[in-house]
N, C-alpha and C positions, 0 to 999 in steps of 0.2 A: 227274483221269482215272479216278475211282471204281474203281481196282484192275483195270480191264480192259486187256487187251493191245491193241496196234495192230491185230492181226488181228481180234480180237473187235469192235473199234470199226468196222473196215472192213466186216465182215460185217453189222453192225447198221445201218450208215449207207447201204449200197447200196440203190438204188431201181430199180424197173422204169421206164424212161423211154420215153415214146411220142412226145413232141414234141421235135424236134431243131432246132438252128440250122442254117443253110445251109452252115456251114464244112465244107470237105473234110477227111476223116480220112485222113492220109497212109498209104499202103500199108505203108510201112516201120514205122509204129507198130502197125498191125494184125498184121504179121508178128512184131514184137517180143512183142506180147501172146499170139499163138498159140504162140510158142516158150516162153512161161511156162506157158500152159495145158496143153501136152503133157506136163507133169510130173504129170499126174493119175495116181492109182494105177490100174494095169491088170494083170489077172491074166496071168501067164506073159509079161509084157512084150509082149503082142500088138499094142498101139498100133492099135486097130481103127477109126481115124478118117481122114477125108479132108475137105477144105474146098473150097468154090467161092465166089468173091467177085464181087459185082456192084457196081461203082462208076461214077461219071461217066455217060456216055451209055448204058452197059450197064444202068443201072437201068430204062430203059424196056423192055428185053427182059424183065427180071424182072417188072415191073409188068404188062406185057401177058400174060405167061404165067400170072400169078396171076388176072387178071381173066377170062381165057378159061375158067377153071374154074367160073365162075358160070353159072347157068341164063341163058337169053337174057333173061328178065324181070329177074332181079337184075343182069345185066350192064348193061342199059339204066338201071335205077334207081340202082345203086350204083357202077357201073364208072368213070365219069369222076372221081368224088370219090376213090375208092380208088386209081385210077391216078395221080392228082395227088399223093396222099399218098406212095405208094411211090416215085415219081420224085423226091420231095423228100428222102426219107431218104438221108443221105450214103452209107451202105454197107449191103449185105445180104450176110451171110455164112451160107452153107448148111453145116451140119455133118452129115456122113454117117457111118453105122455100116456097117462091112463085116460083113454078116450071116453067122452061122454056123448051120447047120441043127441043131446039138446044143443043146438048150434051156439047159443049164447054162452053156455057153460064151456063148450069145446073151445070157443074163441078165447074166453078168459083163461082157461087152463093152458092153452098153447102159448099165450102171451106170458104167463107165469113161468113156464118151462124155458122160454127164450130168455127171460130175465135171469133165471137161475144160471143159464149157460154164460151169459155176459158177466154175472157175478163171479162165476168160476174162472173165466178168462182173466178178469182183472185181478182176482186174488192170486192166481197162478203167476201172472206177470210180475206182481209185487214181490213174489218169492223167487223170481229168476227163471220161471218156466215159460215156455212158449206153447201155444195151442193153435191148431187150425180146426175150425168147425166145418165138418163136411156134411153135405146133404145130397149125396149122390144117388144114382139109380138103384144101387144095391139095397138101399134102405127099404125098398118096396118088394124086393125079390123074396118069394115064400121060402126058398131053400136057405138063403142067407139068414132070414129072420129066425127060422127054426134052429139053424146051427148055432147062432149067437144067443139064443134063449129069449127072444122077444115073444111075448104071449099074445094070443088073440085079444083084441081090444086095446092093444098098445100101439102107439105110433112112435117110430124112431124119429125124434126131432133132430138129432144130430149124432154124428160120431166125432168125438174129439180125439185128435192125435196129439199127444202130449210128450214133451221132453225138454231138456235143456237146449236152448238155441245154439245151433252151429253157425247159422247166418241169420242176422236180423235184417229184414228188408227195410229200405228207407220209407219214410212217411209218404203217403200219396195225398194229393190235395183234396180238400173237401169243398163243396159248394157252400159259401157263407149262408147262414140261416136267413139273413136279410133278403137274399134273392128268392127264398122259398116261402116266406111268411106272408100271409094275407091277413090284414087287420081290419076288423069291423069295430067301429066305435068312434 
């Protein structure tokens, strides 16, 4: 085990998964993972997050809402393929941030929600699930937001596509921290 901890190995082994098996992801498992993820550090214990889950037949609602954000030309060109892909992904979890107009609080809360998403990805990976965290243009589209249930004053921090991996991509190299660290002292 080259001196690394289980947590270090889990972090290094996690991959972004985009191709999933058809297997249903039990809602109970997703709730279990979310209940781990909510242990993310968050300033003043604000817990500034909320979740919306699309599974089963509701995946078509999510897919249609996303495809409607395309221009008519792109909808015709890419829509059927994208719709088929999104309807095949076992689960779509939208992670929302309760926005705060005070910049410092907003920054702290955004960081907390990002930490929650990373916790979720790691907990999911440990349980054999793959996740891809998407921050695409549709997160800002008013029609998409309304259809999926995002409320005024909430930012969609990410849409997580979740399922059992069909293909796990290889690791991609990282820049060593030594090349990025500036030390004073």
